[in-house]
C-alpha positions in Angstrom: 71.0 86.6 90.3 71.7 85.6 86.8 74.7 85.3 86.4 77.2 84.7 83.4 81.2 84.6 84.7 83.8 83.9 81.5 87.6 83.1 82.2 88.1 83.6 78.3 88.6 86.4 78.0 86.3 118.2 110.1 88.4 121.0 107.7 87.9 121.4 104.7 90.6 122.1 102.3 90.2 122.9 98.2 91.2 120.7 96.2 91.9 121.9 92.6 92.1 119.0 89.8 95.7 118.5 89.3 94.7 115.2 86.6 92.9 114.7 85.0 90.3 81.2 95.5 87.4 83.3 94.7 84.1 82.2 94.6 83.0 84.0 91.4 84.1 80.9 89.7 81.3 79.0 92.0 79.1 79.1 88.8 79.9 79.1 85.3 77.0 79.7 83.2 77.0 80.2 78.7 75.2 82.8 76.8 73.7 86.1 77.3 71.4 87.7 80.1 68.8 89.8 78.6 67.1 91.7 80.2 63.3 91.5 81.6 61.8 94.6 82.2 62.1 94.6 85.8 65.7 93.4 85.5 68.9 95.7 86.0 71.6 93.7 84.0 75.6 94.8 84.4 78.4 94.0 83.2 81.6 93.9 85.1 85.2 94.1 83.6 86.8 92.5 85.9 90.8 91.6 86.9 89.7 88.3 88.4 92.7 86.3 87.3 96.4 86.7 86.5 98.6 89.4 87.9 96.4 91.8 89.1 94.0 89.7 90.1 95.7 89.8 94.3 93.8 94.1 93.8 90.9 93.7 91.7 89.3 89.7 92.6 88.4 90.7 95.8 86.1 93.5 94.6 84.6 92.8 92.4 83.4 89.8 94.7 82.6 92.0 97.5 80.0 93.8 94.4 78.9 90.7 93.8 78.0 89.7 97.4 76.6 93.4 97.8 73.9 92.5 94.8 73.1 89.0 95.3 71.9 90.1 99.1 70.4 92.5 98.0 68.0 90.4 95.2 67.7 88.0 98.2 65.9 90.6 100.3 63.1 91.2 96.7 65.4 93.8 94.7 65.0 97.9 94.8 61.3 99.2 94.2 60.7 95.7 91.9 63.6 95.9 90.1 66.5 93.2 90.8 70.1 93.1 89.0 71.9 90.8 86.9 75.3 90.1 86.9 77.3 88.9 83.4 80.6 89.2 84.7 84.5 88.9 82.1 87.2 87.9 83.0 89.6 90.7 81.8 93.3 89.8 83.6 93.9 93.5 84.0 94.5 93.2 79.6 93.9 95.8 77.3 92.3 93.6 74.9 90.7 91.4 77.1 88.7 94.3 78.5 87.9 95.2 74.8 86.2 91.9 74.3 84.4 91.7 77.2 82.7 95.7 76.1 82.1 93.7 73.2 79.6 91.1 74.3 78.8 93.2 76.9 77.2 96.1 73.9 76.4 93.4 71.5 75.5 90.0 72.7 74.7 91.0 76.5 72.3 94.2 76.3 73.8 96.1 79.1 72.3 98.9 81.1 75.8 99.5 82.7 79.3 98.5 82.6 81.4 98.2 86.0 84.7 98.0 86.0 87.5 96.7 88.4 90.5 96.4 87.3 94.1 98.2 85.7 93.7 101.2 84.3 95.2 99.4 81.3 91.7 98.7 80.4 90.0 101.6 80.5 90.7 103.0 77.5 88.8 100.3 75.0 86.2 100.2 77.7 84.9 103.6 77.8 85.3 104.4 74.2 82.5 101.0 73.2 80.6 102.8 76.1 80.8 105.5 75.0 80.1 105.4 71.8 77.3 103.7 72.8 75.8 105.8 75.1 76.4 103.6 77.9 77.2 104.6 81.6 80.0 103.4 83.5 81.3 102.4 86.6 84.7 102.7 88.6 84.2 100.2 91.6 87.1 98.6 92.4 89.5 100.1 89.9 91.4 103.4 90.4 89.3 106.8 89.4 90.2 107.8 86.0 90.8 111.4 85.6 87.7 111.8 83.0 85.6 111.5 86.4 86.5 114.1 87.6 86.2 118.0 87.1 85.2 118.4 84.2 83.6 115.1 84.2 83.3 113.7 80.8 79.6 112.4 79.9 78.7 108.6 80.8 81.9 107.6 83.7 81.3 107.3 87.4 83.4 106.6 90.2 83.2 104.9 93.2 86.7 104.0 94.4 87.7 104.8 97.4 91.7 105.5 95.8 93.1 108.0 93.8 96.9 108.7 93.0 96.3 111.9 93.2 93.6 113.0 95.8 95.5 110.3 98.3 99.0 112.3 98.0 97.3 115.3 98.4 96.1 114.4 102.1 99.3 112.0 102.4 101.9 115.8 101.9 98.8 117.5 103.7 99.1 114.9 107.0 103.2 114.6 106.5 103.1 118.6 107.1 101.3 118.3 110.3 103.5 115.7 111.6 107.6 116.8 110.4 109.4 119.3 110.4 109.3 122.1 108.2 113.3 121.9 106.7 112.2 117.9 105.8 113.8 116.1 103.8 110.7 113.5 101.8 111.7 110.6 99.9 108.8 109.3 96.7 109.1 105.9 95.4 106.3 105.1 92.8 106.0 102.4 90.2 107.2 102.8 86.6 103.0 103.4 85.6 101.4 106.5 84.8 99.1 106.7 87.5 101.7 106.1 90.7 104.5 107.9 88.9 101.5 111.6 88.2 101.4 110.6 91.5 104.3 110.7 93.5 105.4 113.3 91.0 102.6 115.5 92.2 103.3 115.1 95.9 106.9 116.0 94.8 105.5 119.4 93.4 103.4 120.0 96.5 106.4 119.3 99.2 108.4 121.5 97.2 106.3 124.4 97.1 105.7 124.4 101.0 109.9 124.9 100.9 110.5 121.2 101.9 113.3 119.6 100.6 112.4 116.3 98.0 115.4 112.9 97.9 113.7 112.8 94.6 111.3 110.2 92.7 112.0 106.1 92.9 109.9 104.7 90.3 110.3 100.2 90.1 109.6 99.5 86.6 106.8 96.7 87.3 108.2 93.1 87.9 110.7 94.7 90.4 112.1 91.6 92.7 114.6 94.0 94.9 113.9 97.5 95.9 117.2 97.9 97.6 118.8 99.7 94.9 115.7 102.5 95.0 115.9 102.4 99.2 119.5 103.1 99.0 119.0 105.7 97.0 116.8 108.4 99.3 118.7 107.1 102.3 121.7 108.4 100.5 120.1 112.0 99.3 118.8 111.8 103.5 115.2 111.3 103.2 113.5 112.5 106.7 109.7 110.6 105.1 109.3 108.9 102.5 105.9 108.7 100.5 104.5 106.1 97.9 101.9 105.3 96.4 101.6 102.6 94.1 100.1 99.0 94.1 100.2 97.6 98.2 103.3 95.7 97.7 105.4 97.8 96.0 104.8 100.7 98.5 105.5 98.0 101.0 108.8 96.5 99.8 110.1 100.1 99.2 109.6 100.7 103.1 110.7 97.3 103.8 114.1 97.7 101.6 113.9 100.8 103.9 113.9 99.0 107.1 116.4 96.4 106.1 118.8 98.8 106.1 118.4 100.8 109.2 116.7 103.3 108.4 114.1 104.7 111.2 112.0 107.3 109.4 108.2 107.7 109.1 107.2 105.9 105.6 103.6 107.0 104.3 101.4 104.7 102.3 98.3 104.7 100.3 95.4 102.8 101.7 95.2 100.2 99.5 92.7 97.1 100.6 96.2 94.8 101.7 96.4 98.0 104.0 95.1 96.5 107.3 96.3 92.8 107.6 99.5 93.7 106.5 100.3 95.9 109.3 99.4 94.0 112.1 101.0 91.9 110.8 104.4 94.7 110.5 103.9 95.5 113.8 105.2 98.8 112.4 104.1 102.6 114.8 106.0 104.2 112.1 104.5 103.3 109.1 100.9 105.6 108.4 98.5 104.7 105.7 96.2 107.5 104.3 93.1 106.8 102.7 88.5 107.2 102.0 88.0 103.2 103.5 87.3 102.8 107.1 89.1 99.9 108.8 87.7 96.7 110.0 89.1 97.1 113.6 86.7 99.7 114.3 84.2 96.9 114.8 81.2 99.8 113.4 77.4 98.6 112.8 78.3 98.9 109.7 81.9 97.5 109.5 80.5 94.3 110.8 77.3 94.2 108.5 79.9 92.8 105.7 81.3 91.1 108.1 78.9 88.9 108.7 78.0 88.9 105.0 81.6 87.1 104.0 80.8 85.1 107.3 77.4 83.8 105.3 78.5 83.5 101.9 81.5 80.7 103.3 83.7 82.9 101.3 87.4 82.5 102.6 87.9 86.6 101.5 89.3 88.6 104.1 85.8 90.9 104.3 88.6 94.6 104.3 89.1 92.7 100.7 86.1 93.4 99.0 85.1 96.9 101.0 85.5 98.8 97.8 83.9 96.5 95.8 80.5 96.5 98.3 80.6 100.6 98.4 80.7 99.9 94.4 77.2 97.2 95.4 76.0 99.7 97.4 75.6 102.7 94.6 74.3 100.6 92.1 71.0 100.1 95.0 71.3 103.9 95.5 70.7 104.6 91.4 68.0 102.1 91.6 66.0 103.4 94.3 65.8 107.0 92.1 65.3 105.0 88.7 61.7 104.2 87.4 59.9 103.0 85.4 62.2 103.5 82.2 65.3 101.3 83.2 67.4 102.6 80.2 70.9 103.0 79.4 69.9 106.4 79.3 67.7 106.0 82.0 70.3 105.1 84.8 72.3 107.5 83.4 70.4 111.0 83.8 69.8 108.9 87.6 74.1 108.8 88.2 74.4 112.6 87.3 72.7 113.9 90.0 72.8 111.6 92.6 73.7 111.6 96.8 75.3 108.0 97.6 74.8 107.5 101.8 77.9 105.1 102.6 76.7 103.6 105.4 79.5 104.5 107.6 82.3 102.8 105.4 83.4 105.9 104.2 83.8 109.5 105.8 80.6 111.2 103.9 78.5 110.5 101.4 79.3 109.8 97.4 77.9 113.8 95.7 77.4 113.7 91.7 77.2 116.3 89.2 76.9 117.0 86.0 80.6 118.4 86.4 82.0 116.2 88.9 81.4 112.3 88.4 84.2 110.9 91.0 82.5 112.8 94.4 82.3 116.6 95.4 84.4 116.1 99.2 86.9 113.4 99.4 87.4 112.3 103.5 91.3 111.2 104.4 91.7 109.1 107.9 95.0 108.4 109.0 95.8 104.9 110.4 98.8 102.8 112.2 100.0 100.4 114.5 100.5 101.3 118.6 102.8 98.9 119.9 101.5 100.9 123.1 97.7 98.8 122.1 99.2 95.5 120.7 96.8 96.9 118.3 96.0 99.1 115.1 94.8 102.6 115.2 92.8 105.8 113.9 96.0 108.0 114.1 93.9 110.9 112.7 90.1 111.2 111.9 87.8 112.1 109.0 89.3 115.1 106.9 87.4 116.7 104.5 88.5 118.1 101.0 86.7 119.7 98.5 87.4 118.4 95.0 87.6 120.9 92.7 
């Protein structure tokens, strides 16, 4: 693989669309990666450093690791992948600079984003103007990938603020009493806030009560006051969707005040390891990715790949990027002799990707849905009886409309 790195810069429920250490630093090369006839050049803009690196650097490594192995095995139908990876630090201006370089210097046929939502607009603007497809593979799925999807924009990432919230509320309603009071916690960024405000609307529509939505500004160090407010408002249970550290700090602040209710959080990359440390049987995480304790053939393949690479990353942290690599492989399998951005986009706009046991089902994209036709959620928690993580509810399918 050619590699350029820059540090510069069961039941089905219908969902309506409510809201539109890193091993990478080992090799540094100068100059653009130009495509050969048997090579697809992909530009990756990722938060490899800065405040967001804890969430996004690992999936970027997972993507690279998967595609490295794919190339070592001879590629797909004689085609290999050349990655050009630039660090955007989760910053919009850096992402804009990266996108410009991808399109004017590196001659990429696809861009992959593994970064914060703040970086989306400049990448989308420049890529769509030049008709180059963008895959969000580790970045949260933007509304533009969901029905009615905008051309050229696709998402394979496992988490989605609104859809995760829908699944959490659905699961909460199965577990809590019909007259329960539910509190909500979010980070003061649009996507987290939108997810929890939508969750509150769904709870109220179900005739349950709300203890309010507590929104912590970015950089908050102490969540005590937010937790106190939810307790004072009578929260029997709490939902949170935000970066993992924010979710867990809310829960920790509640527990330190003696609150014993059930907490429901989004399943992000850090979830499995953190929940094994916390050993909190009343903490539930819902998400679309498997946990590695299940020790399936699919998870073993990922774990072994990380070990063989010599990376010090935890395998569960790279899973969304690994799935992004599976998507790229699936596109190459259907790509003919024409490897242009236009041809790649034509394949991506109507494709079904087998997620190889790492999700509850395939990723299916159609002309007007570049998110997925069906999204599958599984619930996990810590079991005191087993002294280990367990599946609290198996896969449940939700149709995306």
